[in-house]
Backbone bond lengths (Angstrom), bond angles and torsions (degrees), N, CA, C in turn:
res aa  C-N    CA-C-N  psi(-1)  N-CA   C-N-CA  omega(-1)  CA-C   N-CA-C  phi
1 M - - - 1.437 - - 1.507 108.72 -
2 T 1.293 116.82 117.05 1.445 122.63 -177.67 1.507 109.23 -121.69
3 S 1.316 117.18 143.54 1.453 121.32 176.05 1.503 109.28 -68.14
4 A 1.306 116.62 149.25 1.452 120.59 179.39 1.505 109.42 -145.20
5 S 1.289 115.55 154.10 1.450 121.64 176.05 1.511 108.02 -118.45
6 L 1.302 116.79 141.99 1.452 121.21 176.85 1.507 109.56 -103.55
7 P 1.327 118.80 143.62 1.445 120.00 174.00 1.520 109.76 -62.69
8 E 1.349 116.44 148.98 1.448 119.96 -179.66 1.514 111.91 -60.88
9 S 1.311 117.81 -30.13 1.455 120.82 -176.96 1.522 112.86 -76.85
10 S 1.318 117.50 -5.55 1.464 120.53 -179.14 1.515 110.43 -119.91
11 P 1.340 117.69 80.09 1.459 118.10 179.79 1.516 110.37 -65.73
12 P 1.319 116.58 153.34 1.451 118.94 -178.45 1.522 110.74 -65.83
13 A 1.327 114.70 153.70 1.460 119.95 176.10 1.513 108.39 -63.41
14 N 1.319 116.85 161.32 1.461 119.68 178.92 1.512 109.30 -57.71
15 P 1.338 116.35 121.83 1.458 117.99 -179.41 1.521 110.01 -65.74
16 A 1.298 116.09 138.36 1.460 121.07 178.07 1.511 108.50 -118.26
17 A 1.283 115.59 145.17 1.456 119.02 177.06 1.521 108.23 -70.58
18 P 1.322 117.61 126.39 1.460 119.09 -179.12 1.523 110.52 -68.94
19 S 1.302 115.21 145.15 1.457 121.03 176.76 1.522 108.10 -75.02
20 S 1.301 116.62 136.97 1.460 119.32 -176.92 1.523 112.94 -71.43
21 D 1.345 118.06 -17.18 1.457 119.42 -178.15 1.529 113.51 -95.90
22 V 1.337 117.76 -2.02 1.459 121.11 -179.77 1.535 108.29 -113.61
23 P 1.318 117.91 117.78 1.467 119.02 179.00 1.531 110.34 -67.78
24 L 1.326 115.72 143.72 1.458 121.79 177.96 1.512 109.65 -104.41
25 T 1.302 115.82 139.15 1.453 120.54 171.69 1.509 107.25 -124.63
26 G 1.299 116.03 142.06 1.459 122.17 -178.13 1.510 109.04 161.54
27 R 1.342 115.56 -144.01 1.463 118.94 -177.85 1.518 110.16 -152.78
28 S 1.319 115.27 154.43 1.451 121.42 173.26 1.519 108.11 -74.75
29 V 1.311 115.94 141.33 1.462 121.13 178.06 1.522 108.63 -137.86
30 F 1.312 116.19 161.33 1.453 121.88 171.27 1.516 107.52 -102.30
31 M 1.311 116.86 125.69 1.454 121.48 174.47 1.532 104.94 -88.39
32 V 1.324 116.95 108.72 1.460 122.39 -177.15 1.509 107.29 -114.08
33 E 1.342 116.03 126.95 1.453 120.16 -175.21 1.525 109.32 -144.38
34 T 1.317 116.93 138.20 1.449 121.81 176.22 1.523 107.97 -82.90
35 V 1.327 116.18 126.12 1.458 122.45 179.64 1.528 108.14 -125.95
36 A 1.326 117.08 170.31 1.462 120.87 -177.13 1.527 112.45 -57.27
37 A 1.312 117.51 -34.76 1.457 121.05 -177.14 1.528 113.68 -84.99
38 G 1.322 118.56 -7.69 1.457 122.17 -178.00 1.509 111.47 148.07
39 V 1.322 116.54 -133.20 1.463 121.90 178.74 1.520 107.61 -121.36
40 A 1.335 116.15 125.78 1.461 121.85 179.64 1.523 109.22 -98.07
41 V 1.320 116.27 138.50 1.467 122.43 179.61 1.521 107.99 -131.58
42 R 1.327 115.61 132.82 1.458 119.23 172.78 1.520 108.29 -146.50
43 P 1.313 115.75 143.26 1.459 118.56 177.10 1.526 109.99 -76.90
44 A 1.305 116.02 149.52 1.463 121.78 177.50 1.520 107.58 -149.76
45 F 1.325 115.59 178.58 1.452 121.48 177.65 1.516 107.65 -126.87
46 L 1.320 117.07 123.74 1.456 123.42 178.29 1.519 107.55 -98.92
47 T 1.331 115.89 113.46 1.461 119.77 -179.80 1.522 109.45 -77.78
48 E 1.326 115.86 162.53 1.468 119.99 -179.67 1.528 112.19 -63.34
49 D 1.344 117.04 -23.36 1.465 119.08 178.26 1.531 112.80 -91.49
50 G 1.340 117.17 10.86 1.465 121.52 172.34 1.515 116.34 90.58
51 R 1.319 118.62 7.72 1.471 120.59 177.48 1.526 110.04 -85.79
52 F 1.353 115.28 145.22 1.455 121.18 175.32 1.518 108.38 -106.30
53 L 1.308 116.15 126.04 1.456 121.86 -179.90 1.520 108.96 -117.20
54 D 1.325 115.92 140.77 1.462 120.20 176.08 1.523 108.70 -77.84
55 L 1.293 116.08 92.72 1.455 122.70 178.29 1.525 107.89 -134.16
56 P 1.311 117.09 150.05 1.468 117.97 178.53 1.525 111.66 -69.74
57 A 1.322 115.08 150.76 1.464 119.86 173.96 1.528 107.69 -73.36
58 V 1.314 116.51 143.07 1.461 121.71 179.93 1.521 108.30 -116.77
59 F 1.318 116.13 127.82 1.460 122.33 179.83 1.526 107.78 -113.61
60 P 1.332 118.40 107.19 1.460 121.09 -174.49 1.528 114.72 -70.88
61 D 1.331 117.78 -22.67 1.460 119.77 178.56 1.527 109.66 -155.60
62 L 1.317 116.49 167.94 1.461 122.04 -175.80 1.522 112.49 -62.04
63 S 1.318 117.43 -40.93 1.465 121.24 -179.02 1.525 110.78 -60.98
64 Y 1.323 116.02 -45.86 1.464 120.33 179.25 1.525 110.54 -65.06
65 A 1.326 117.39 -42.57 1.461 121.33 179.54 1.519 110.79 -60.01
66 M 1.314 117.64 -43.87 1.468 120.91 -178.89 1.531 110.80 -66.77
67 A 1.331 118.01 -37.00 1.464 120.64 176.81 1.528 110.38 -64.00
68 Q 1.328 116.92 -39.12 1.462 120.47 178.79 1.530 111.32 -68.73
69 I 1.319 117.16 -37.18 1.467 121.17 176.39 1.522 109.88 -63.54
70 D 1.332 117.41 -41.17 1.464 120.63 177.05 1.526 111.17 -62.12
71 E 1.328 116.75 -40.36 1.461 120.93 178.50 1.518 110.56 -66.72
72 L 1.323 117.89 -40.95 1.464 121.16 177.12 1.524 110.27 -63.41
73 R 1.304 117.22 -39.49 1.475 121.28 177.09 1.528 109.97 -60.21
74 R 1.334 116.94 -42.23 1.463 120.38 178.52 1.530 110.96 -64.32
75 L 1.337 116.43 -43.72 1.459 120.61 179.41 1.530 111.67 -62.37
76 L 1.326 116.53 -43.49 1.466 119.89 178.91 1.524 111.03 -62.87
77 G 1.317 116.83 -42.92 1.464 120.20 177.85 1.514 111.88 -59.71
78 A 1.323 116.64 -41.79 1.465 120.32 179.54 1.522 111.49 -65.74
79 H 1.333 117.63 -40.39 1.464 120.08 179.80 1.525 111.44 -67.81
80 F 1.335 117.58 -41.98 1.464 119.36 178.57 1.525 111.10 -67.76
81 A 1.321 118.18 -36.68 1.469 121.06 176.80 1.522 110.47 -64.31
82 Q 1.315 116.97 -41.57 1.461 120.61 178.43 1.530 110.41 -65.39
83 A 1.326 117.51 -42.00 1.463 120.77 178.62 1.522 110.77 -62.97
84 A 1.334 117.74 -39.89 1.466 120.84 178.28 1.525 110.96 -65.50
85 Q 1.323 117.11 -39.85 1.462 121.07 178.94 1.524 110.62 -64.67
86 V 1.327 117.29 -43.67 1.464 120.84 178.23 1.528 109.84 -63.38
87 G 1.319 117.17 -41.64 1.468 121.05 178.04 1.521 111.79 -60.64
88 A 1.330 117.29 -43.12 1.468 120.95 178.53 1.525 110.95 -64.68
89 Q 1.330 116.72 -37.88 1.470 120.05 178.30 1.524 110.80 -66.41
90 V 1.320 118.00 -38.89 1.465 121.45 178.32 1.527 110.06 -64.58
91 I 1.323 117.35 -43.84 1.466 121.20 179.10 1.520 110.41 -62.72
92 A 1.334 117.33 -43.06 1.472 120.79 179.25 1.526 110.79 -64.69
93 A 1.327 117.38 -39.75 1.464 120.57 179.11 1.520 110.93 -66.43
94 Q 1.320 117.15 -39.06 1.461 120.69 178.20 1.524 110.70 -66.49
95 A 1.322 117.26 -39.89 1.464 120.76 178.87 1.528 110.52 -65.88
96 A 1.323 117.40 -38.80 1.464 120.85 178.86 1.529 110.87 -69.12
97 A 1.327 117.12 -33.01 1.465 121.15 -179.58 1.519 112.19 -76.32
98 N 1.317 117.79 -21.97 1.466 122.46 -178.15 1.522 110.44 -122.75
99 P 1.343 118.83 69.83 1.466 119.76 -177.73 1.523 112.74 -67.54
100 S 1.324 118.81 -14.99 1.464 120.67 179.04 1.513 112.07 -72.15
101 D 1.323 117.19 -17.01 1.463 120.80 176.25 1.525 108.29 -77.24
102 A 1.324 115.70 93.41 1.463 120.65 -176.49 1.519 110.23 -80.33
103 S 1.301 115.12 155.27 1.453 120.65 177.68 1.525 109.07 -74.70
104 P 1.338 119.21 160.65 1.462 121.20 178.21 1.528 112.38 -57.88
105 A 1.331 118.28 -35.77 1.465 120.57 178.53 1.525 110.13 -65.01
106 A 1.300 118.48 -41.39 1.461 121.83 178.03 1.513 110.20 -66.01
107 D 1.320 118.34 -36.74 1.469 121.25 176.86 1.518 110.64 -62.32
108 R 1.340 118.15 -42.58 1.474 121.27 179.42 1.522 110.44 -63.94
109 E 1.341 116.49 -40.00 1.464 119.51 179.72 1.503 111.35 -65.17
110 S 1.328 118.29 -42.06 1.467 120.40 -179.07 1.525 109.99 -69.34
111 L 1.322 118.97 -33.84 1.461 120.64 176.36 1.528 111.17 -68.53
112 A 1.325 116.26 -38.24 1.474 119.75 179.83 1.515 110.68 -65.65
113 K 1.332 117.70 -39.23 1.467 121.30 179.33 1.522 111.14 -67.93
114 A 1.328 117.32 -34.27 1.462 120.67 -178.14 1.516 111.10 -74.52
115 A 1.301 119.04 -22.76 1.476 122.26 -175.58 1.495 113.13 -79.97
């Protein structure tokens, strides 16, 4: 069972309640997604046939749990880094689109020349 992250453009399939008489094989995963309020994380189960089910993650021992926490930490770091990069690109695009918005240093220079 390995943690996994899904791209934002690929939402999970509609979760279905597993039938109690059919054994499931697959792995626990973390569904990590960047949202307006931050980064959302929820445990799920990825079946071998590619279905995502809303089931809790199961950690059979402390060593495995700590490895999964480390993987979740890596996933969260990657999502926040990506969000910061997108934010910087948006700010740069806005600055390029509005060249009339001068920096404070440029404002001081233009005021000094006018005086």
